[in-house]
PAZAPA-4460 file (N, C-alpha, C; in steps of 0.05 Angstrom, whole numbers, plus 32768, in hexadecimal, padded with zeros to 4 digits):
% residues 200
    n_x    n_y    n_z   ca_x   ca_y   ca_z    c_x    c_y    c_z   seq   type   mol
   8011   7FE8   8000   8000   8000   8000   8012   8019   8000     1      X     A
   8009   802D   7FF2   801A   8045   7FEF   8019   8056   8009     2      X     A
   8031   805E   8014   8031   8070   802B   8023   808A   8024     3      X     A
   8016   8095   8038   8005   80AD   8033   8016   80C7   8032     4      X     A
   802F   80C6   803C   803D   80DF   8040   8042   80EE   8027     5      X     A
   804C   80E1   8011   8051   80EF   7FF8   8037   80F9   7FEC     6      X     A
   8023   80E8   7FEC   8009   80F0   7FE1   7FFD   8107   7FF1     7      X     A
   8000   8105   800C   7FF6   811B   801D   8005   8135   8017     8      X     A
   801F   8133   8012   802E   814B   800B   8023   8158   7FF2     9      X     A
   801D   8147   7FDE   8011   8151   7FC5   7FF6   815E   7FCA    10      X     A
   7FE5   814F   7FD9   7FCA   8158   7FDE   7FC9   8173   7FED    11      X     A
   7FDD   8177   7FFF   7FDD   818F   8010   7FEE   81A6   8004    12      X     A
   7FFB   81A1   7FED   800B   81B5   7FE1   7FF9   81CB   7FD3    13      X     A
   8005   81E3   7FD1   7FF8   81F7   7FC0   8001   81F2   7FA3    14      X     A
   7FEE   81ED   7F92   7FF4   81E5   7F77   7FEA   81F9   7F63    15      X     A
   7FFC   8201   7F50   7FF5   8213   7F3B   7FFA   8205   7F20    16      X     A
   7FE7   8206   7F0E   7FEA   81F8   7EF4   7FE9   820D   7EDE    17      X     A
   7FFC   820A   7ECB   7FFF   821C   7EB5   8001   820C   7E9B    18      X     A
   7FF2   8213   7E86   7FF6   8207   7E6C   8008   8219   7E5C    19      X     A
   8020   820F   7E54   8033   8220   7E47   8045   820E   7E35    20      X     A
   804A   8218   7E1C   805B   820A   7E09   8052   81ED   7E04    21      X     A
   8038   81E9   7E05   802D   81CE   7E00   8031   81BB   7E17    22      X     A
   8038   81C5   7E2E   803C   81B3   7E46   802B   81BE   7E5D    23      X     A
   8024   81AB   7E6F   8016   81B3   7E88   802C   81B6   7E9D    24      X     A
   8031   81CE   7EA6   8045   81D4   7EBA   8038   81D7   7ED5    25      X     A
   8042   81C8   7EE8   8035   81C6   7F03   8049   81CE   7F18    26      X     A
   8042   81E3   7F27   8054   81EC   7F3D   8048   81E4   7F58    27      X     A
   8058   81D6   7F68   8050   81CD   7F83   805F   81DD   7F98    28      X     A
   8050   81E9   7FAA   805D   81F5   7FC1   8054   81E5   7FD9    29      X     A
   8066   81D6   7FE5   805F   81C3   7FFB   805E   81D2   8015    30      X     A
   8051   81C5   8029   804E   81D2   8043   8069   81D7   8051    31      X     A
   807D   81C7   804A   8098   81CB   8056   80A8   81E0   8048    32      X     A
   809C   81ED   8034   80AA   8203   8026   80B8   81FB   800D    33      X     A
   80BB   81E0   8008   80C8   81D7   7FF0   80B7   81DC   7FD7    34      X     A
   80C4   81DF   7FC0   80B6   81E4   7FA7   80BF   81D0   7F92    35      X     A
   80AB   81C6   7F83   80B0   81B4   7F6D   80A0   81BD   7F55    36      X     A
   80AC   81BA   7F3D   809D   81BF   7F24   809E   81A6   7F13    37      X     A
   8087   819E   7F09   8086   8188   7EF6   807A   8192   7EDC    38      X     A
   8084   8187   7EC6   8079   818D   7EAB   806E   8172   7EA0    39      X     A
   8055   8173   7E98   8047   815C   7E8D   8043   815F   7E6F    40      X     A
   8047   8149   7E61   803F   8148   7E45   8021   8148   7E43    41      X     A
   8016   815B   7E33   7FF9   815E   7E33   7FEA   8146   7E26    42      X     A
   7FF8   8137   7E15   7FEB   8120   7E07   7FEC   8107   7E19    43      X     A
   8003   8103   7E27   8006   80EA   7E36   8002   80ED   7E54    44      X     A
   8002   8106   7E5E   8001   810C   7E7A   8018   80FF   7E8A    45      X     A
   802F   80FC   7E7C   8047   80F2   7E89   805A   8109   7E90    46      X     A
   8067   8107   7EA7   807A   811C   7EAF   8092   811B   7E9D    47      X     A
   8098   8132   7E90   80B0   8133   7E7F   80C6   8143   7E8C    48      X     A
   80C0   8151   7EA2   80D4   8160   7EB0   80CB   8165   7ECD    49      X     A
   80DD   8162   7EE0   80D8   8167   7EFC   80F0   8176   7F08    50      X     A
   80EA   818C   7F15   8100   819C   7F21   80F9   81A3   7F3E    51      X     A
   810E   81A7   7F4E   810A   81AF   7F6A   8119   81C9   7F6F    52      X     A
   810D   81DB   7F7D   811B   81F4   7F85   8130   81EE   7F9A    53      X     A
   8148   81F6   7F93   815F   81F1   7FA6   8164   820A   7FB7    54      X     A
   8167   8206   7FD1   816E   821C   7FE3   8187   8214   7FF3    55      X     A
   8197   8228   7FFA   81AE   8222   800A   81A6   8221   8028    56      X     A
   81BA   821D   803A   81B4   821A   8056   81A8   8234   8062    57      X     A
   81AC   824B   8054   81A0   8264   805E   8185   8269   8052    58      X     A
   817A   8257   8042   8160   825A   8036   8160   826B   801D    59      X     A
   8177   8270   8012   8179   8280   7FF9   8175   826F   7FE1    60      X     A
   8164   8278   7FCE   815F   8268   7FB6   8178   8265   7FA5    61      X     A
   817D   824D   7F9C   8194   8248   7F8B   818D   823B   7F70    62      X     A
   8174   8241   7F67   816C   8236   7F4D   815E   821C   7F50    63      X     A
   815B   820E   7F39   814B   81F6   7F37   815D   81DE   7F30    64      X     A
   8158   81C8   7F3E   8166   81AF   7F39   8154   819C   7F2A    65      X     A
   815D   8192   7F13   814D   8180   7F02   814F   8163   7F0C    66      X     A
   8138   8157   7F11   8137   813B   7F19   812F   812A   7F01    67      X     A
   811B   8132   7EF2   8112   8124   7EDA   8115   8136   7EC2    68      X     A
   8120   812A   7EAC   8124   813A   7E93   8141   8142   7E90    69      X     A
   8146   814F   7E7A   8162   8157   7E75   816A   816E   7E88    70      X     A
   8184   816D   7E91   818D   8182   7EA3   818F   819D   7E95    71      X     A
   8190   81B2   7EA6   8194   81CD   7E9B   81B1   81CE   7E8F    72      X     A
   81B5   81DD   7E79   81D0   81E0   7E6E   81E3   81EB   7E83    73      X     A
   81FA   81DF   7E85   820E   81E9   7E99   821D   8200   7E8D    74      X     A
   8223   8213   7E9F   8234   8229   7E97   8250   821F   7E92    75      X     A
   825E   822A   7E7F   827A   8223   7E7A   828B   8234   7E8D    76      X     A
   8297   8226   7EA1   82A6   8234   7EB6   82C3   8235   7EB0    77      X     A
   82CC   822F   7E98   82E8   822E   7E93   82F5   824A   7E96    78      X     A
   82E7   825F   7E90   82F2   827A   7E94   82F4   8281   7EB2    79      X     A
   82DF   8279   7EC1   82DE   8280   7EDD   82EF   826E   7EEE    80      X     A
   82EE   8254   7EE9   82FC   8241   7EFA   8316   8236   7EEE    81      X     A
   8319   8239   7ED4   8330   822E   7EC7   832E   8211   7EC1    82      X     A
   8317   8205   7EC6   8312   81E9   7EC1   82F8   81E5   7EB2    83      X     A
   82F6   81CF   7EA4   82DE   81C9   7E95   82D9   81AB   7E96    84      X     A
   82C0   81A4   7E9D   82B9   8188   7E9E   82BA   817C   7E82    85      X     A
   82C6   8164   7E80   82C8   8157   7E67   82AD   8150   7E5B    86      X     A
   82AA   8155   7E41   8290   814F   7E34   828C   8131   7E31    87      X     A
   82A1   8121   7E37   829F   8104   7E35   8298   80F7   7E50    88      X     A
   8294   8107   7E65   828D   80FC   7E7F   8272   80F0   7E7F    89      X     A
   826E   80D7   7E89   8253   80CC   7E8A   8241   80DD   7E9C    90      X     A
   8228   80E0   7E93   8214   80EE   7EA3   81F9   80E1   7EA0    91      X     A
   81E9   80E4   7EB5   81CF   80D6   7EB8   81B8   80EA   7EB4    92      X     A
   81A4   80E2   7EA5   818A   80F0   7EA5   8174   80DC   7EAA    93      X     A
   815F   80E5   7EB5   8148   80D3   7EBB   812F   80DC   7EAC    94      X     A
   8120   80C9   7EA3   8107   80CE   7E95   80F1   80BC   7EA0    95      X     A
   80D9   80C3   7E9A   80C2   80B3   7EA2   80B1   80AE   7E8A    96      X     A
   80A8   8095   7E86   8095   808E   7E72   807B   8085   7E7F    97      X     A
   8067   807E   7E6F   804E   8074   7E7B   8053   805B   7E8C    98      X     A
   8066   804A   7E84   8069   8030   7E90   8083   802D   7EA0    99      X     A
   8096   803F   7E9C   80B1   803A   7EA8   80BD   8054   7EB3   100      X     A
   80D0   8050   7EC6   80E4   8064   7ECD   80FC   805E   7EBC   101      X     A
   8109   8072   7EB1   8121   806E   7EA0   8138   807F   7EA9   102      X     A
   8150   8074   7EA7   8168   8083   7EAA   8179   807F   7E91   103      X     A
   8186   8095   7E88   8198   8093   7E71   81B3   809D   7E7A   104      X     A
   81C7   808C   7E78   81E2   8093   7E7F   81F2   8096   7E65   105      X     A
   81F8   80AF   7E5E   8206   80B4   7E45   8224   80B3   7E48   106      X     A
   8232   80B1   7E32   824F   80B0   7E31   825A   8097   7E3E   107      X     A
   824D   8081   7E3A   8257   8067   7E43   825E   8056   7E2A   108      X     A
   8277   8056   7E22   827F   804A   7E08   8284   802C   7E08   109      X     A
   8282   8020   7E20   828A   8004   7E22   8276   7FF1   7E16   110      X     A
   8280   7FD9   7E10   826F   7FC4   7E03   8257   7FBE   7E14   111      X     A
   8241   7FB7   7E07   8227   7FB3   7E16   8229   7F9C   7E2A   112      X     A
   823B   7F89   7E26   823C   7F72   7E38   824B   7F76   7E52   113      X     A
   8255   7F8F   7E57   8264   7F93   7E70   8252   7F9F   7E86   114      X     A
   8239   7FA6   7E7F   8228   7FB4   7E93   8217   7FA1   7EA3   115      X     A
   8214   7FA7   7EBD   8200   7F9A   7ECD   81F1   7FB0   7EDC   116      X     A
   81D7   7FAB   7EE0   81C5   7FBE   7EED   81B5   7FAF   7F02   117      X     A
   81B9   7FB5   7F1B   81AD   7FA5   7F31   819E   7FB6   7F45   118      X     A
   8189   7FAA   7F50   817B   7FB6   7F66   8189   7FAF   7F80   119      X     A
   8191   7FC3   7F90   81A2   7FBE   7FA8   8192   7FC1   7FC2   120      X     A
   819D   7FB6   7FD7   8190   7FB7   7FF1   818F   7FD4   7FFC   121      X     A
   81A1   7FE6   7FF2   81A0   8002   7FFB   818B   8012   7FEC   122      X     A
   817A   8004   7FDD   8163   8010   7FCF   816C   801F   7FB5   123      X     A
   8185   801B   7FAD   818D   8027   7F94   818C   8013   7F7D   124      X     A
   818D   801D   7F64   8192   800D   7F4D   81AF   8013   7F45   125      X     A
   81C0   7FFE   7F45   81DC   8002   7F42   81E6   7FF8   7F27   126      X     A
   81F6   8009   7F1A   8202   8003   7F00   821F   7FFC   7F04   127      X     A
   8228   7FE6   7EF9   8244   7FDE   7EFA   824D   7FD5   7EDF   128      X     A
   8267   7FD7   7EDA   8273   7FCB   7EC2   8288   7FB7   7ECA   129      X     A
   8289   7FA1   7EBC   829C   7F8C   7EC3   82B9   7F94   7EBF   130      X     A
   82BD   7FA9   7EAE   82D8   7FB3   7EAA   82E0   7FC8   7EBF   131      X     A
   82CF   7FCC   7ED3   82D5   7FDE   7EEA   82D8   7FFC   7EE1   132      X     A
   82CD   8003   7ECA   82D0   801E   7EC0   82B9   8031   7EC9   133      X     A
   82A3   8025   7ED2   828C   8036   7EDA   827C   8029   7EF0   134      X     A
   8274   803A   7F04   8263   8031   7F1A   8251   8048   7F22   135      X     A
   8237   8043   7F25   8224   8058   7F2B   820C   804D   7F3A   136      X     A
   8205   805B   7F50   81EC   8054   7F5E   81D7   8068   7F57   137      X     A
   81C0   805E   7F4E   81A9   806F   7F46   8193   806D   7F5B   138      X     A
   8188   8084   7F63   8171   8083   7F76   8157   8085   7F66   139      X     A
   8145   8074   7F6C   812B   8074   7F5F   8118   8084   7F72   140      X     A
   8119   809F   7F70   810B   80B0   7F82   80ED   80AC   7F81   141      X     A
   80E2   80A6   7F69   80C5   80A1   7F67   80BD   8089   7F77   142      X     A
   80CE   8075   7F7A   80C8   805E   7F8B   80CC   8065   7FA8   143      X     A
   80E2   8073   7FAF   80E7   807A   7FCA   80D0   8089   7FD7   144      X     A
   80C5   809C   7FC7   80B0   80AD   7FD2   8097   809E   7FDB   145      X     A
   8093   8087   7FCF   807B   8077   7FD6   8083   805E   7FE5   146      X     A
   809C   805D   7FEF   80A4   8048   8001   80AA   802D   7FF4   147      X     A
   80B2   802E   7FDA   80B8   8015   7FCC   80D7   8013   7FC7   148      X     A
   80E0   7FFA   7FC5   80FC   7FF4   7FBF   80FD   7FE9   7FA2   149      X     A
   8114   7FEE   7F94   8117   7FE3   7F79   8117   7FC4   7F7A   150      X     A
   810A   7FB9   7F66   8109   7F9C   7F63   8118   7F94   7F49   151      X     A
   8129   7F7F   7F4C   813A   7F78   7F35   812A   7F70   7F1C   152      X     A
   8113   7F62   7F20   8104   7F58   7F09   80F7   7F6F   7EF9   153      X     A
   80F7   7F87   7F04   80EB   7F9D   7EF5   8100   7FAD   7EE5   154      X     A
   8119   7FA5   7EE7   812F   7FB4   7EDA   8136   7FA7   7EC0   155      X     A
   8139   7FB8   7EAB   8144   7FAF   7E92   8156   7FC5   7E88   156      X     A
   8168   7FBF   7E75   817A   7FD4   7E6B   8184   7FCC   7E4F   157      X     A
   818D   7FE1   7E41   819A   7FDC   7E27   81AF   7FF2   7E23   158      X     A
   81C2   7FEC   7E11   81D8   7FFF   7E0C   81D9   8004   7DEE   159      X     A
   81D7   801E   7DE7   81D9   8026   7DCB   81E3   8042   7DC9   160      X     A
   81F2   8048   7DB4   81FD   8063   7DAF   820B   806F   7DC7   161      X     A
   821C   805E   7DD4   822B   8067   7DEC   8219   806F   7E04   162      X     A
   8200   8066   7E04   81ED   806C   7E19   81E2   8053   7E25   163      X     A
   81E3   8051   7E3F   81D6   803B   7E4D   81BA   8044   7E56   164      X     A
   81A5   8036   7E4C   8189   803D   7E52   817E   8028   7E66   165      X     A
   8177   8031   7E7E   816D   801F   7E92   814F   8024   7E95   166      X     A
   813F   800F   7E95   8122   8012   7E97   8119   8002   7EAF   167      X     A
   8107   800F   7EBF   80FC   8002   7ED6   80DD   8003   7ED3   168      X     A
   80D2   7FEB   7ED0   80B5   7FE9   7ECC   80A6   7FF2   7EE5   169      X     A
   8094   8005   7EE2   8086   8011   7EF9   8075   7FFB   7F07   170      X     A
   8077   7FFA   7F22   8065   7FE8   7F30   8049   7FF4   7F33   171      X     A
   8035   7FE3   7F39   8019   7FED   7F3B   8017   8004   7F4F   172      X     A
   8026   8003   7F65   8024   8018   7F7A   802C   8033   7F6F   173      X     A
   8041   8034   7F5E   8049   804D   7F52   8035   8057   7F3D   174      X     A
   802B   8045   7F2D   8016   804D   7F1A   7FFE   8059   7F28   175      X     A
   7FF7   804D   7F3F   7FE0   8057   7F4F   7FE6   8073   7F5A   176      X     A
   7FFE   8077   7F64   8006   8091   7F6F   8005   80A6   7F59   177      X     A
   8010   809F   7F42   8010   80B2   7F2B   7FF3   80BA   7F23   178      X     A
   7FE1   80A6   7F23   7FC6   80AC   7F1B   7FB9   80BF   7F2F   179      X     A
   7FBE   80BB   7F49   7FB2   80CC   7F5D   7FBD   80E9   7F5B   180      X     A
   7FD7   80EB   7F57   7FE3   8106   7F55   7FD9   8114   7F3C   181      X     A
   7FD7   8106   7F25   7FCD   8112   7F0C   7FB0   811A   7F10   182      X     A
   7FA0   810A   7F1D   7F84   8111   7F22   7F82   812B   7F31   183      X     A
   7F93   812E   7F45   7F94   8147   7F55   7F9A   815F   7F43   184      X     A
   7FAE   815C   7F32   7FB8   8172   7F21   7FA2   8179   7F0D   185      X     A
   7F95   8165   7F01   7F80   816B   7EED   7F67   8178   7EF8   186      X     A
   7F64   8177   7F12   7F4D   8185   7F1F   7F52   81A3   7F22   187      X     A
   7F6B   81AB   7F1E   7F72   81C8   7F23   7F70   81D7   7F08   188      X     A
   7F62   81ED   7F09   7F5E   81FE   7EF2   7F79   8209   7EE9   189      X     A
   7F80   8205   7ED0   7F9A   820E   7EC5   7F97   822A   7EB9   190      X     A
   7FAD   8239   7EBA   7FAD   8253   7EAD   7FC0   8251   7E95   191      X     A
   7FBC   8261   7E81   7FCD   8262   7E6A   7FDD   827B   7E68   192      X     A
   7FDD   828A   7E7E   7FED   82A3   7E7F   8009   829D   7E88   193      X     A
   801C   82A3   7E77   8038   829D   7E7D   8042   82AD   7E95   194      X     A
   8034   82C3   7E9B   803D   82D4   7EB2   8037   82C6   7ECD   195      X     A
   8027   82B1   7ECC   801F   82A4   7EE5   8033   828E   7EED   196      X     A
   8045   8287   7EDB   8057   8270   7EDF   806C   8276   7EF4   197      X     A
   806F   8265   7F08   8083   826A   7F1C   80A0   8268   7F11   198      X     A
   80A4   8257   7EFD   80BE   8255   7EF0   80B9   8255   7ED2   199      X     A
   80CC   825F   7EC3   80C9   8260   7EA6   80CF   8246   7E9A   200      X     A
***
């Protein structure tokens, strides 16, 4: 059974809905002061982007952290810091489909037979290569929020174009949680005025 805490947080949040650029943009202001923005595909009602407002220890806003979707473009700090992150460094993005949670790890050039992807006791999905060149623990936050642990039988993956694509089949509890949250969002009257959007 789904824990009520995450659903209660959603139910008790102040929610603003905006239709913009062909997407349904939803701003959540939670009772604890945290802020989240989700963007939904209007045709599929699937989340294509999720961001959290980041604050430092003094409560000062430090911008938005992307959880789902492509990250914000990084500033080139070579002039300021004298260093630049290699464009060949592996990096992870997460996506959601109607049936799965997905992670894409780009810039992994190794042969497809060296990868293993396992559900671990620490509640992570862990990626390893037999050549010891790459190791990464992935948190399935959508599962954590409703009190579920990753299950090995729901994991599949493939490697193509230097990208490892990991798919996790959504369990019924997650599908149920998503339906309840979407139902809450669809009950809220949306505005189409761009000036109302908490974030651009």
